[in-house]
Biotite code that builds the C-alpha atoms (Angstrom):
import biotite.structure as struc

atoms = struc.array([
    struc.Atom([84.505, 127.681, 100.316], chain_id="A", res_id=1, res_name="GLN", atom_name="CA", element="C"),
    struc.Atom([82.757, 124.691, 101.783], chain_id="A", res_id=2, res_name="VAL", atom_name="CA", element="C"),
    struc.Atom([81.332, 124.749, 105.273], chain_id="A", res_id=3, res_name="GLN", atom_name="CA", element="C"),
    struc.Atom([80.869, 121.524, 107.192], chain_id="A", res_id=4, res_name="LEU", atom_name="CA", element="C"),
    struc.Atom([78.507, 121.374, 110.180], chain_id="A", res_id=5, res_name="VAL", atom_name="CA", element="C"),
    struc.Atom([78.326, 118.383, 112.471], chain_id="A", res_id=6, res_name="GLU", atom_name="CA", element="C"),
    struc.Atom([75.411, 117.452, 114.630], chain_id="A", res_id=7, res_name="SER", atom_name="CA", element="C"),
    struc.Atom([74.053, 114.562, 116.621], chain_id="A", res_id=8, res_name="GLY", atom_name="CA", element="C"),
    struc.Atom([76.531, 114.450, 119.489], chain_id="A", res_id=9, res_name="GLY", atom_name="CA", element="C"),
    struc.Atom([75.447, 114.097, 123.031], chain_id="A", res_id=10, res_name="GLY", atom_name="CA", element="C"),
    struc.Atom([75.571, 112.039, 126.230], chain_id="A", res_id=11, res_name="LEU", atom_name="CA", element="C"),
    struc.Atom([74.969, 108.316, 125.988], chain_id="A", res_id=12, res_name="VAL", atom_name="CA", element="C"),
    struc.Atom([75.478, 105.343, 128.306], chain_id="A", res_id=13, res_name="GLN", atom_name="CA", element="C"),
    struc.Atom([78.038, 102.656, 127.633], chain_id="A", res_id=14, res_name="THR", atom_name="CA", element="C"),
    struc.Atom([76.595, 100.281, 125.074], chain_id="A", res_id=15, res_name="GLY", atom_name="CA", element="C"),
    struc.Atom([74.312, 102.910, 123.573], chain_id="A", res_id=16, res_name="GLY", atom_name="CA", element="C"),
    struc.Atom([74.148, 104.417, 120.128], chain_id="A", res_id=17, res_name="SER", atom_name="CA", element="C"),
    struc.Atom([74.416, 107.763, 118.446], chain_id="A", res_id=18, res_name="LEU", atom_name="CA", element="C"),
    struc.Atom([74.183, 108.909, 114.865], chain_id="A", res_id=19, res_name="ARG", atom_name="CA", element="C"),
    struc.Atom([76.322, 111.833, 113.833], chain_id="A", res_id=20, res_name="LEU", atom_name="CA", element="C"),
    struc.Atom([75.607, 113.901, 110.747], chain_id="A", res_id=21, res_name="SER", atom_name="CA", element="C"),
    struc.Atom([77.815, 116.233, 108.777], chain_id="A", res_id=22, res_name="CYS", atom_name="CA", element="C"),
    struc.Atom([76.067, 118.655, 106.374], chain_id="A", res_id=23, res_name="ALA", atom_name="CA", element="C"),
    struc.Atom([77.996, 120.535, 103.719], chain_id="A", res_id=24, res_name="ALA", atom_name="CA", element="C"),
    struc.Atom([76.994, 123.984, 102.491], chain_id="A", res_id=25, res_name="SER", atom_name="CA", element="C"),
    struc.Atom([78.487, 126.807, 100.556], chain_id="A", res_id=26, res_name="GLY", atom_name="CA", element="C"),
    struc.Atom([80.242, 125.996, 97.306], chain_id="A", res_id=27, res_name="ARG", atom_name="CA", element="C"),
    struc.Atom([79.018, 122.442, 97.249], chain_id="A", res_id=28, res_name="THR", atom_name="CA", element="C"),
    struc.Atom([79.309, 121.947, 93.491], chain_id="A", res_id=29, res_name="PHE", atom_name="CA", element="C"),
    struc.Atom([81.565, 119.038, 93.030], chain_id="A", res_id=30, res_name="GLY", atom_name="CA", element="C"),
    struc.Atom([81.372, 118.041, 96.681], chain_id="A", res_id=31, res_name="LEU", atom_name="CA", element="C"),
    struc.Atom([80.190, 114.661, 95.503], chain_id="A", res_id=32, res_name="GLY", atom_name="CA", element="C"),
    struc.Atom([83.750, 114.159, 94.327], chain_id="A", res_id=33, res_name="LEU", atom_name="CA", element="C"),
    struc.Atom([85.122, 114.560, 97.809], chain_id="A", res_id=34, res_name="TYR", atom_name="CA", element="C"),
    struc.Atom([85.970, 111.830, 100.275], chain_id="A", res_id=35, res_name="ALA", atom_name="CA", element="C"),
    struc.Atom([84.365, 112.496, 103.660], chain_id="A", res_id=36, res_name="MET", atom_name="CA", element="C"),
    struc.Atom([85.924, 111.392, 106.912], chain_id="A", res_id=37, res_name="THR", atom_name="CA", element="C"),
    struc.Atom([85.331, 111.469, 110.589], chain_id="A", res_id=38, res_name="TRP", atom_name="CA", element="C"),
    struc.Atom([88.144, 112.194, 113.050], chain_id="A", res_id=39, res_name="PHE", atom_name="CA", element="C"),
    struc.Atom([87.942, 112.479, 116.813], chain_id="A", res_id=40, res_name="ARG", atom_name="CA", element="C"),
    struc.Atom([89.949, 114.182, 119.508], chain_id="A", res_id=41, res_name="GLN", atom_name="CA", element="C"),
    struc.Atom([89.831, 113.406, 123.192], chain_id="A", res_id=42, res_name="ALA", atom_name="CA", element="C"),
    struc.Atom([91.308, 115.817, 125.787], chain_id="A", res_id=43, res_name="PRO", atom_name="CA", element="C"),
    struc.Atom([95.069, 115.691, 125.796], chain_id="A", res_id=44, res_name="GLY", atom_name="CA", element="C"),
    struc.Atom([95.233, 113.411, 122.771], chain_id="A", res_id=45, res_name="LYS", atom_name="CA", element="C"),
    struc.Atom([95.967, 113.830, 119.099], chain_id="A", res_id=46, res_name="GLU", atom_name="CA", element="C"),
    struc.Atom([93.169, 114.043, 116.570], chain_id="A", res_id=47, res_name="ARG", atom_name="CA", element="C"),
    struc.Atom([92.740, 110.552, 115.199], chain_id="A", res_id=48, res_name="GLU", atom_name="CA", element="C"),
    struc.Atom([91.108, 108.999, 112.187], chain_id="A", res_id=49, res_name="PHE", atom_name="CA", element="C"),
    struc.Atom([87.826, 107.213, 112.842], chain_id="A", res_id=50, res_name="VAL", atom_name="CA", element="C"),
    struc.Atom([86.154, 106.355, 109.514], chain_id="A", res_id=51, res_name="ALA", atom_name="CA", element="C"),
    struc.Atom([86.170, 107.565, 105.942], chain_id="A", res_id=52, res_name="GLY", atom_name="CA", element="C"),
    struc.Atom([84.141, 107.082, 102.792], chain_id="A", res_id=53, res_name="ILE", atom_name="CA", element="C"),
    struc.Atom([85.239, 107.694, 99.206], chain_id="A", res_id=54, res_name="SER", atom_name="CA", element="C"),
    struc.Atom([83.545, 110.161, 96.902], chain_id="A", res_id=55, res_name="TRP", atom_name="CA", element="C"),
    struc.Atom([81.089, 107.664, 95.490], chain_id="A", res_id=56, res_name="ASN", atom_name="CA", element="C"),
    struc.Atom([80.621, 105.582, 98.616], chain_id="A", res_id=57, res_name="GLY", atom_name="CA", element="C"),
    struc.Atom([82.270, 102.640, 97.011], chain_id="A", res_id=58, res_name="GLY", atom_name="CA", element="C"),
    struc.Atom([85.067, 102.440, 99.519], chain_id="A", res_id=59, res_name="SER", atom_name="CA", element="C"),
    struc.Atom([85.125, 102.824, 103.272], chain_id="A", res_id=60, res_name="THR", atom_name="CA", element="C"),
    struc.Atom([87.851, 102.628, 105.856], chain_id="A", res_id=61, res_name="ASP", atom_name="CA", element="C"),
    struc.Atom([87.677, 102.335, 109.619], chain_id="A", res_id=62, res_name="TYR", atom_name="CA", element="C"),
    struc.Atom([90.073, 102.596, 112.502], chain_id="A", res_id=63, res_name="ALA", atom_name="CA", element="C"),
    struc.Atom([90.589, 99.187, 114.135], chain_id="A", res_id=64, res_name="ASP", atom_name="CA", element="C"),
    struc.Atom([89.128, 100.515, 117.376], chain_id="A", res_id=65, res_name="SER", atom_name="CA", element="C"),
    struc.Atom([85.706, 101.131, 115.801], chain_id="A", res_id=66, res_name="VAL", atom_name="CA", element="C"),
    struc.Atom([85.459, 98.315, 113.238], chain_id="A", res_id=67, res_name="LYS", atom_name="CA", element="C"),
    struc.Atom([82.241, 96.369, 113.635], chain_id="A", res_id=68, res_name="GLY", atom_name="CA", element="C"),
    struc.Atom([80.688, 99.076, 115.791], chain_id="A", res_id=69, res_name="ARG", atom_name="CA", element="C"),
    struc.Atom([80.630, 102.224, 113.581], chain_id="A", res_id=70, res_name="PHE", atom_name="CA", element="C"),
    struc.Atom([79.275, 102.616, 110.089], chain_id="A", res_id=71, res_name="THR", atom_name="CA", element="C"),
    struc.Atom([79.932, 105.589, 107.782], chain_id="A", res_id=72, res_name="ILE", atom_name="CA", element="C"),
    struc.Atom([77.581, 106.407, 104.954], chain_id="A", res_id=73, res_name="SER", atom_name="CA", element="C"),
    struc.Atom([76.794, 109.372, 102.694], chain_id="A", res_id=74, res_name="ARG", atom_name="CA", element="C"),
    struc.Atom([73.928, 110.866, 100.786], chain_id="A", res_id=75, res_name="ASP", atom_name="CA", element="C"),
    struc.Atom([75.385, 112.996, 98.018], chain_id="A", res_id=76, res_name="ASN", atom_name="CA", element="C"),
    struc.Atom([71.943, 114.359, 97.062], chain_id="A", res_id=77, res_name="ALA", atom_name="CA", element="C"),
    struc.Atom([71.791, 115.857, 100.533], chain_id="A", res_id=78, res_name="LYS", atom_name="CA", element="C"),
    struc.Atom([75.523, 116.711, 100.783], chain_id="A", res_id=79, res_name="ASN", atom_name="CA", element="C"),
    struc.Atom([75.530, 114.878, 104.062], chain_id="A", res_id=80, res_name="THR", atom_name="CA", element="C"),
    struc.Atom([77.661, 112.166, 105.609], chain_id="A", res_id=81, res_name="VAL", atom_name="CA", element="C"),
    struc.Atom([76.659, 110.048, 108.615], chain_id="A", res_id=82, res_name="TYR", atom_name="CA", element="C"),
    struc.Atom([78.399, 108.088, 111.299], chain_id="A", res_id=83, res_name="LEU", atom_name="CA", element="C"),
    struc.Atom([76.293, 105.516, 113.055], chain_id="A", res_id=84, res_name="GLN", atom_name="CA", element="C"),
    struc.Atom([77.978, 104.601, 116.315], chain_id="A", res_id=85, res_name="MET", atom_name="CA", element="C"),
    struc.Atom([76.803, 101.491, 118.172], chain_id="A", res_id=86, res_name="ASN", atom_name="CA", element="C"),
    struc.Atom([78.052, 99.722, 121.276], chain_id="A", res_id=87, res_name="SER", atom_name="CA", element="C"),
    struc.Atom([79.697, 102.908, 122.455], chain_id="A", res_id=88, res_name="LEU", atom_name="CA", element="C"),
    struc.Atom([82.483, 102.697, 125.029], chain_id="A", res_id=89, res_name="LYS", atom_name="CA", element="C"),
    struc.Atom([83.862, 105.318, 127.425], chain_id="A", res_id=90, res_name="PRO", atom_name="CA", element="C"),
    struc.Atom([87.008, 105.438, 125.271], chain_id="A", res_id=91, res_name="GLU", atom_name="CA", element="C"),
    struc.Atom([84.859, 106.652, 122.332], chain_id="A", res_id=92, res_name="ASP", atom_name="CA", element="C"),
    struc.Atom([84.191, 109.916, 124.163], chain_id="A", res_id=93, res_name="ALA", atom_name="CA", element="C"),
    struc.Atom([85.691, 112.814, 122.202], chain_id="A", res_id=94, res_name="ALA", atom_name="CA", element="C"),
    struc.Atom([84.914, 115.747, 119.973], chain_id="A", res_id=95, res_name="VAL", atom_name="CA", element="C"),
    struc.Atom([84.098, 114.304, 116.563], chain_id="A", res_id=96, res_name="TYR", atom_name="CA", element="C"),
    struc.Atom([85.083, 116.238, 113.491], chain_id="A", res_id=97, res_name="TYR", atom_name="CA", element="C"),
    struc.Atom([83.963, 115.916, 109.899], chain_id="A", res_id=98, res_name="CYS", atom_name="CA", element="C"),
    struc.Atom([86.530, 116.577, 107.141], chain_id="A", res_id=99, res_name="ALA", atom_name="CA", element="C"),
    struc.Atom([86.611, 116.562, 103.363], chain_id="A", res_id=100, res_name="ALA", atom_name="CA", element="C"),
    struc.Atom([89.265, 116.092, 100.681], chain_id="A", res_id=101, res_name="ARG", atom_name="CA", element="C"),
    struc.Atom([89.157, 115.228, 96.991], chain_id="A", res_id=102, res_name="PRO", atom_name="CA", element="C"),
    struc.Atom([88.301, 111.696, 95.906], chain_id="A", res_id=103, res_name="LEU", atom_name="CA", element="C"),
    struc.Atom([90.042, 109.225, 98.192], chain_id="A", res_id=104, res_name="ALA", atom_name="CA", element="C"),
    struc.Atom([90.060, 108.750, 101.943], chain_id="A", res_id=105, res_name="VAL", atom_name="CA", element="C"),
    struc.Atom([93.249, 109.598, 103.794], chain_id="A", res_id=106, res_name="ALA", atom_name="CA", element="C"),
    struc.Atom([93.878, 108.757, 107.437], chain_id="A", res_id=107, res_name="THR", atom_name="CA", element="C"),
    struc.Atom([96.167, 111.742, 108.107], chain_id="A", res_id=108, res_name="THR", atom_name="CA", element="C"),
    struc.Atom([94.497, 114.933, 109.285], chain_id="A", res_id=109, res_name="LYS", atom_name="CA", element="C"),
    struc.Atom([96.927, 117.158, 107.404], chain_id="A", res_id=110, res_name="ASN", atom_name="CA", element="C"),
    struc.Atom([95.602, 115.805, 104.107], chain_id="A", res_id=111, res_name="ASP", atom_name="CA", element="C"),
    struc.Atom([92.178, 117.425, 104.546], chain_id="A", res_id=112, res_name="TYR", atom_name="CA", element="C"),
    struc.Atom([91.068, 120.709, 103.073], chain_id="A", res_id=113, res_name="ASP", atom_name="CA", element="C"),
    struc.Atom([87.850, 121.356, 104.960], chain_id="A", res_id=114, res_name="TYR", atom_name="CA", element="C"),
    struc.Atom([86.855, 120.803, 108.589], chain_id="A", res_id=115, res_name="TRP", atom_name="CA", element="C"),
    struc.Atom([83.736, 121.227, 110.661], chain_id="A", res_id=116, res_name="GLY", atom_name="CA", element="C"),
    struc.Atom([83.666, 122.704, 114.154], chain_id="A", res_id=117, res_name="GLN", atom_name="CA", element="C"),
    struc.Atom([83.077, 119.380, 115.890], chain_id="A", res_id=118, res_name="GLY", atom_name="CA", element="C"),
    struc.Atom([80.393, 117.765, 118.002], chain_id="A", res_id=119, res_name="THR", atom_name="CA", element="C"),
    struc.Atom([80.916, 116.411, 121.483], chain_id="A", res_id=120, res_name="GLN", atom_name="CA", element="C"),
    struc.Atom([80.244, 112.779, 122.258], chain_id="A", res_id=121, res_name="VAL", atom_name="CA", element="C"),
    struc.Atom([80.215, 111.770, 125.936], chain_id="A", res_id=122, res_name="THR", atom_name="CA", element="C"),
    struc.Atom([79.900, 108.170, 127.060], chain_id="A", res_id=123, res_name="VAL", atom_name="CA", element="C"),
    struc.Atom([79.045, 107.480, 130.662], chain_id="A", res_id=124, res_name="SER", atom_name="CA", element="C"),
    struc.Atom([80.197, 104.257, 132.263], chain_id="A", res_id=125, res_name="SER", atom_name="CA", element="C"),
])
C-alpha cells in the first residue's frame, strides 16, 4: 500500500500564494513510475481535476481554470509532489487531494488508485 499525505493548505487572501505538498510513504518502490495529480473539491461540488504530472515529470496537464497560475512539480528522490498556487481566487477555495496512478496523468478521479486525505485551502476576498 501507498499512503499519500498532503500538507501546506491554509487561509490566504485573494491574490496570495500557497504551496501544497504531497508526500508518499509505505510501499514506495516503483512510485517514481506513477503519475501524480491534484484534484480539489469545494462544498456541494464534484471533485475536479486541477493539475497532473507524469511519472518522469516530462508531461504536465492543467485545468483551464488554473493555467498560468498553478505549477505542479515532483521530486522522485523525496517521493513528493508539489503544487505551487499563485494569484489565488476565492473560487480556488476547496479541499485539495493528491492522487496517484501508473505512468500517465488522467483527469478522471475514478482512474486513480491512491488518494490522500486532503488539505483545506481557504481564500478570503
